C-alpha positions in Angstrom: 88.5 137.7 46.8 89.8 134.5 45.2 91.6 131.8 46.9 94.7 132.6 44.9 94.7 136.2 46.2 94.3 135.0 49.8 97.1 132.5 49.4 99.3 135.2 47.9 98.6 137.7 50.7 99.2 135.1 53.5 102.4 133.9 51.8 103.7 137.5 51.5 102.9 138.1 55.2 104.5 134.9 56.4 107.3 133.9 54.1 108.5 137.3 52.7 108.0 139.1 55.9 108.8 136.4 58.4 106.1 137.3 61.0 107.4 137.9 64.5 106.7 139.9 67.5 110.0 139.3 69.3 113.6 139.9 68.6 115.1 136.7 69.9 115.7 133.7 67.8 113.3 131.5 69.9 110.5 134.1 69.8 111.0 134.6 66.0 110.6 130.9 65.3 107.6 130.6 67.7 105.8 133.4 65.9 106.5 132.1 62.5 104.8 128.8 63.5 101.9 130.6 65.2 101.1 132.8 62.3 101.5 129.9 59.8 98.9 127.9 61.8 96.6 130.9 61.8 96.6 130.9 58.0 96.3 127.2 57.5 99.9 126.6 56.8 102.2 124.1 58.4 105.7 125.2 59.3 108.1 122.7 60.8 111.7 121.6 61.1 113.1 118.1 61.3 115.6 119.3 63.8 115.6 122.4 66.1 118.9 123.1 67.8 119.0 126.1 70.2 122.3 127.7 71.0 123.8 130.7 72.7 121.8 133.4 71.0 121.1 131.2 68.0 118.6 128.8 66.7 119.4 126.3 63.9 116.6 124.7 61.9 117.6 121.7 59.9 115.1 120.3 57.4 112.9 123.4 57.4 109.6 123.2 55.5 106.4 125.2 55.0 103.3 123.7 53.3 99.9 124.9 52.3 96.8 123.4 50.6 93.5 124.8 49.6 92.0 121.5 48.6 92.9 122.0 44.9 96.5 123.0 44.8 99.1 122.3 47.5 102.6 123.7 47.9 105.6 122.6 49.9 108.8 124.6 50.3 111.9 123.1 51.8 115.2 124.5 53.0 118.1 122.3 54.2 119.3 124.7 56.9 118.1 128.0 58.4 120.1 129.7 61.2 118.7 132.6 63.3 121.4 134.6 65.1 120.9 137.4 67.7 123.4 140.1 66.7 123.5 141.9 70.1 122.0 145.2 68.8 118.4 144.1 69.0 118.3 142.5 65.6 118.3 138.9 64.3 120.2 137.8 61.2 118.7 134.9 59.3 121.1 132.7 57.2 119.4 130.4 54.8 120.8 127.6 52.6 121.4 128.8 49.1 118.8 126.4 47.7 115.0 126.5 48.2 113.0 123.7 46.8 109.3 124.3 46.0 106.9 121.5 45.0 103.4 122.4 43.5 100.9 119.5 43.5 97.5 119.4 41.6 95.1 117.1 39.8 95.0 117.8 36.0 91.5 116.4 35.9 88.9 115.0 38.3 90.2 111.6 39.6 93.5 111.8 37.8 96.7 111.0 39.7 98.3 114.1 41.2 101.1 115.9 39.3 104.1 117.3 41.2 106.0 120.1 39.6 109.3 121.1 41.2 110.9 124.5 41.2 114.3 125.3 42.5 115.3 128.8 43.8 118.9 129.6 44.4 120.1 132.8 46.2 123.8 132.7 47.0 125.0 135.5 49.4 121.5 136.3 50.5 121.5 138.7 53.4 118.4 138.9 55.6 117.8 140.6 59.0 115.0 141.4 61.3 115.1 144.5 63.5 113.0 147.1 65.3 110.5 146.6 68.1 108.1 143.8 69.0 105.3 145.9 67.7 106.9 146.9 64.4 109.6 144.6 63.0 111.5 145.5 59.8 112.9 142.8 57.6 115.7 143.6 55.1 116.8 141.4 52.2 119.6 141.8 49.7 120.9 139.3 47.1 123.2 139.9 44.1 121.4 137.2 42.2 118.3 135.0 42.6 117.9 132.1 40.1 114.8 130.1 39.5 115.2 126.7 37.7 113.1 123.7 36.8 112.9 120.8 39.2 111.6 117.3 38.7 108.1 116.5 37.4 106.5 113.4 38.8 103.1 111.7 39.0 100.2 112.0 36.6 99.3 109.6 33.7 102.1 108.7 31.4 105.4 110.4 30.7 105.6 114.1 31.6 106.7 116.9 29.3 110.3 118.1 29.5 110.6 121.6 30.9 113.9 123.4 30.9 113.6 126.7 32.8 116.1 129.3 33.9 115.2 132.7 35.3 117.8 135.1 36.8 116.9 138.2 38.9 119.9 140.5 39.5 120.5 142.9 42.4 117.5 142.1 44.5 116.7 144.3 47.5 113.7 144.6 49.7 112.5 146.2 53.0 109.4 145.0 54.7 107.9 146.3 58.0 105.2 144.4 59.9 103.0 146.5 62.2 101.6 144.0 64.8 100.3 146.6 67.3 96.8 145.3 66.5 97.0 141.5 66.0 93.5 141.5 64.5 94.5 144.0 61.8 98.1 143.5 60.8 99.8 146.4 58.9 102.7 146.4 56.6 104.9 148.7 54.6 107.3 147.5 51.9 109.7 148.6 49.2 111.6 146.5 46.7 113.8 146.7 43.7 115.8 144.6 41.2 118.3 145.4 38.5 117.1 143.1 35.7 115.4 139.8 34.9 116.5 137.4 32.1 115.1 134.0 31.6 114.0 131.3 29.2 111.6 128.4 29.3 111.7 125.4 26.8 108.9 122.9 26.9 108.9 119.6 24.9 105.9 117.3 24.9 106.0 113.7 26.1 107.5 111.2 23.6 105.3 110.6 20.7 103.7 114.0 20.7 104.5 116.9 18.4 105.3 120.5 19.2 107.8 122.6 21.1 107.2 125.9 23.0 109.9 128.4 24.0 109.6 131.6 26.0 112.3 134.2 26.4 111.9 137.1 28.8 114.0 140.1 29.8 113.4 143.3 31.7 115.3 146.3 32.9 115.4 147.6 36.5 112.2 147.9 38.5 111.0 149.2 41.8 107.9 148.5 43.9 106.1 149.8 47.0 103.2 148.5 49.0 101.4 149.4 52.3 98.2 148.9 54.1 96.5 146.7 56.6 95.6 143.0 56.0 92.9 142.7 58.6 92.7 139.4 60.5 94.9 136.9 58.8 93.1 134.0 60.4 89.8 135.3 59.1 91.3 135.5 55.6 92.5 131.9 55.8 89.1 130.5 57.0 87.1 132.6 54.5 89.3 133.2 51.5 86.4 134.4 49.2 85.7 137.4 51.4 87.6 140.6 52.3 88.3 140.7 56.0 87.3 143.6 58.2 89.9 146.3 58.1 91.5 145.1 54.8 93.0 148.1 53.0 96.1 147.6 50.8 97.8 149.5 48.0 100.8 148.9 45.8 102.7 150.3 42.8 105.3 148.9 40.5 107.4 150.6 37.8 109.9 149.0 35.3 112.3 150.4 32.7 111.6 148.0 29.8 110.4 144.5 29.0 110.7 142.1 26.1 109.0 138.8 25.5 109.3 136.3 22.7 107.0 133.2 22.6 107.3 130.6 19.9 105.4 127.4 19.3 106.8 125.0 16.7 104.3 122.5 15.3 103.6 121.0 11.9 100.1 122.6 11.8 99.7 125.2 14.5 103.0 127.1 14.8 103.0 130.7 15.8 105.4 133.4 17.0 104.7 136.3 19.3 107.2 139.1 20.0 106.3 142.0 22.3 108.2 144.8 24.0 107.9 148.2 25.5 110.1 151.0 26.8 108.8 151.0 30.3 105.5 151.1 32.3 103.8 151.0 35.6 101.1 149.2 37.5 99.2 150.3 40.6 96.2 149.0 42.6 94.3 149.8 45.7 91.7 147.4 47.3 89.7 147.7 50.5 86.4 146.7 51.9 84.9 149.9 50.3 86.7 150.6 47.0 88.8 149.2 44.2 91.2 151.2 41.9 93.5 149.9 39.2 95.9 151.5 36.7 98.3 150.0 34.1 100.3 152.0 31.6 103.1 151.5 29.1 105.2 153.5 26.7 106.7 152.6 23.3 105.0 149.2 22.9 105.6 147.0 19.9 103.9 143.7 19.0 104.4 141.1 16.3 102.3 138.0 15.8 102.5 135.4 13.0 100.8 132.1 12.8 99.7 129.4 10.5 96.0 130.4 10.8 96.4 134.1 9.8 97.2 135.3 6.2 99.7 138.0 7.1 101.7 138.9 10.3 99.9 141.1 12.7 102.3 144.0 13.6 101.6 147.2 15.4 103.1 149.7 17.8 101.6 152.0 20.4 103.3 155.2 21.6 101.5 155.1 24.9 98.7 153.0 26.5 96.7 153.4 29.7 93.8 151.6 31.3 92.5 152.8 34.7 89.3 152.6 36.8 88.1 153.4 40.3 84.9 152.1 41.7 83.3 151.9 45.2 82.3 148.5 46.6 80.2 149.3 49.6 77.6 151.8 50.7 79.1 155.2 51.7 76.1 157.1 53.0 75.6 159.1 49.7 77.3 159.8 46.4 80.7 158.2 45.8 83.1 158.9 42.9 83.7 156.5 40.0 86.0 156.9 37.1 87.3 155.1 34.0 90.0 155.9 31.5 91.2 154.2 28.3 93.9 155.9 26.2 95.8 154.4 23.3 97.8 157.1 21.5 99.5 156.8 18.1 98.7 153.2 17.1 100.8 152.4 14.0 99.7 149.4 12.0 102.3 147.3 10.2 102.7 147.1 6.4 101.2 143.6 6.3 97.8 144.7 7.8 97.7 147.8 5.5 98.5 145.8 2.4 95.6 143.5 3.1 93.1 146.2 4.2 94.1 148.9 1.7 96.3 147.5 -1.1 95.7 150.6 -3.3 96.9 152.9 -0.5 93.8 155.0 -0.7 93.5 156.0 2.9 95.9 158.2 4.9 98.0 155.9 7.1 98.1 158.3 10.0 98.5 156.8 13.5 95.3 155.8 15.2 94.3 157.2 18.6 91.5 156.1 20.9 90.8 158.0 24.2 87.8 157.9 26.5 87.9 159.5 29.9 84.8 159.3 32.2 84.2 160.3 35.8 81.0 160.5 37.8 79.2 159.6 40.9 77.1 156.6 42.0 75.1 155.6 45.1 75.9 152.1 46.3 73.0 150.4 48.0 74.7 147.2 49.2 78.1 145.5 49.2 78.8 144.8 45.5 81.1 141.8 46.3 78.1 140.0 47.8 75.3 141.6 45.8 73.0 139.8 43.3 73.6 141.6 40.1 70.4 140.0 38.6 68.1 141.3 41.3 65.1 143.4 40.4 66.6 146.4 42.2 70.2 147.1 41.1 72.6 147.3 44.0 74.0 150.6 42.6 72.5 153.8 41.3 74.2 155.9 38.6 73.8 159.6 39.6 76.1 161.7 37.4 78.5 161.1 34.6 81.0 163.5 32.9 82.8 162.8 29.6 86.1 164.5 30.3 87.8 163.6 27.1 86.8 161.7 23.9 89.1 161.3 20.9 89.0 158.9 18.0 91.5 159.6 15.2 91.8 157.3 12.1 92.3 157.6 8.4 92.7 161.4 8.5 89.4 162.0 10.5 89.3 163.0 14.1 86.2 163.0 16.5 86.5 164.8 19.8 83.9 165.4 22.5 83.0 166.3 26.1 79.9 166.7 28.2 78.0 165.6 31.2 74.6 164.3 32.3 72.6 163.7 35.5 70.6 160.5 36.1 67.4 160.3 37.9 66.9 157.2 40.1 64.8 154.4 38.6 64.9 150.9 37.1 66.5 152.4 34.0 68.4 155.6 34.8 67.5 158.3 32.2 70.1 160.9 31.5 69.5 164.7 31.4 72.4 166.7 30.0 74.4 167.3 26.8 77.5 166.1 24.9 79.3 168.3 22.5 81.0 166.5 19.5 83.3 167.8 16.8 84.4 165.9 13.7 87.2 167.1 11.4 88.2 165.4 8.2 85.0 163.4 8.1 83.8 164.6 4.7 87.2 163.9 3.1 87.0 160.4 4.5 83.6 159.9 2.9 85.1 161.1 -0.4 87.9 158.6 -0.1 85.4 155.8 0.6 83.4 156.8 -2.5 86.4 156.9 -4.7 87.6 153.4 -3.6 84.1 151.9 -4.0 84.5 150.0 -0.7 81.1 151.3 0.5 78.0 151.5 -1.8 77.2 155.0 -2.9 73.7 154.8 -1.5 75.0 154.2 2.0 77.5 157.1 1.6 74.7 159.4 0.4 72.7 158.4 3.5 75.7 159.2 5.8 76.2 162.6 4.1 72.5 163.4 4.6 72.5 162.5 8.3 75.6 164.6 8.9 73.9 167.5 7.2 70.7 167.1 9.2 72.3 166.7 12.6 75.4 168.8 12.5 76.5 172.4 11.8 79.6 173.6 10.0 82.6 174.4 12.3 85.0 177.3 12.2 87.4 175.6 9.8 86.9 173.7 6.5 85.7 170.1 6.7 84.7 170.5 10.4 81.3 169.5 11.7 79.9 170.1 15.2 76.8 169.0 17.1 75.3 168.9 20.5 73.5 165.8 21.7 71.0 166.7 24.3 69.2 164.3 26.7 66.0 165.8 28.0 63.7 164.8 30.8 61.3 162.0 29.8 63.9 160.2 27.7 64.0 162.7 24.8 67.2 163.0 22.6 68.0 165.9 20.3 71.0 166.3 17.9 71.8 169.9 17.1 68.2 170.8 18.0 66.7 168.0 15.8 64.6 165.5 17.8 65.9 161.9 17.5 63.6 160.4 20.2 
């Protein structure tokens, strides 16, 4: 696990959740400080004023450093008020100042980048029991803006940033019944995001960069156990015992426009889609990830490319699931890549096929695999270059294969078993079916793009290793993997 991930997790647990085991203002503040110290953070207030069922923190700050990057967050005033029904309301000043400090290069003076968050009318409460406290947040608008940039060598760039998040709502429950393995459950949503960033270089330098972003409504959920937070802070490159988290995020749509103005290296990137999702699960023993999007469109133009790159994708999906630790036997593994109906823009086609010889049908690429492996040692700590691999491939199934382009379509399925050894050898078979392949060869021959000798060789190989299918211009074959490393295509030995 990277230091960035460990910092993100501890920040989520401490700042977003407001760790606490009591439901009085004094206990709430004490637990915030205690948990901050456990994760290497420092949480203080310039002035702490207790009252009748209240606690006022003036000059509140929270800081963290991993030796390379440090952050300091400051709030002018924070008031905790016991409401009398077992909950605590938390009123925070509208403005939250965050400073990120880092060294651009070894030995360079530190650079300080300021970020200002504003959340008028933010409502925040803590309720529940000491063992399971639920935090609720709601804000009609959260705004993120640029702050001052100081330090470094010479004049800094000019950054003008504004990001607005509408209708923010979140619920976060912290399960502290086992302090050595904190649990959480969360849900969140927002109505939209709109923002822009303009970056101008220091005086005397050329160029200007602009980013414009907008999204529709989105929802997210997360749950799991974080293990021992103190262990995570002291050893950020390892997953603590008991760590098991999952999360999912869905959004309606997104649009991004990035432009860079420069006398020599200008470019423009415009990308959008009609919605998508992201989900992930990570624990000591397994990792799973999936990202998908619908109705994507991309446009890129730059000084170094002859024509704009423009394409759209009806749907896209990337997913995988792998075990990370020994499980006493076979464990499942899977991978899926699916891009359906890729439509290339006219500029690309005009350059690749100016005579319009090829069918300009949408392209599709799908590969779906599942199988089983035997993990011999923890993969996060294993030496992948060792003489004995830390994982054995046992079985693999090709659930779906499809490649469609220029009027031709290749599909397939199959499976194979793998015997253990330094180089696992498959035993099994894969069935393949090609339609429109001969017509594509005819088109290649008529255009002269491929030498006729190579086309003749391709036709000969198709005739030798395939059989005619049930419909015209359809070829089929079975690739067999036999014991001892043999390979046969439609009964013809290849190896």
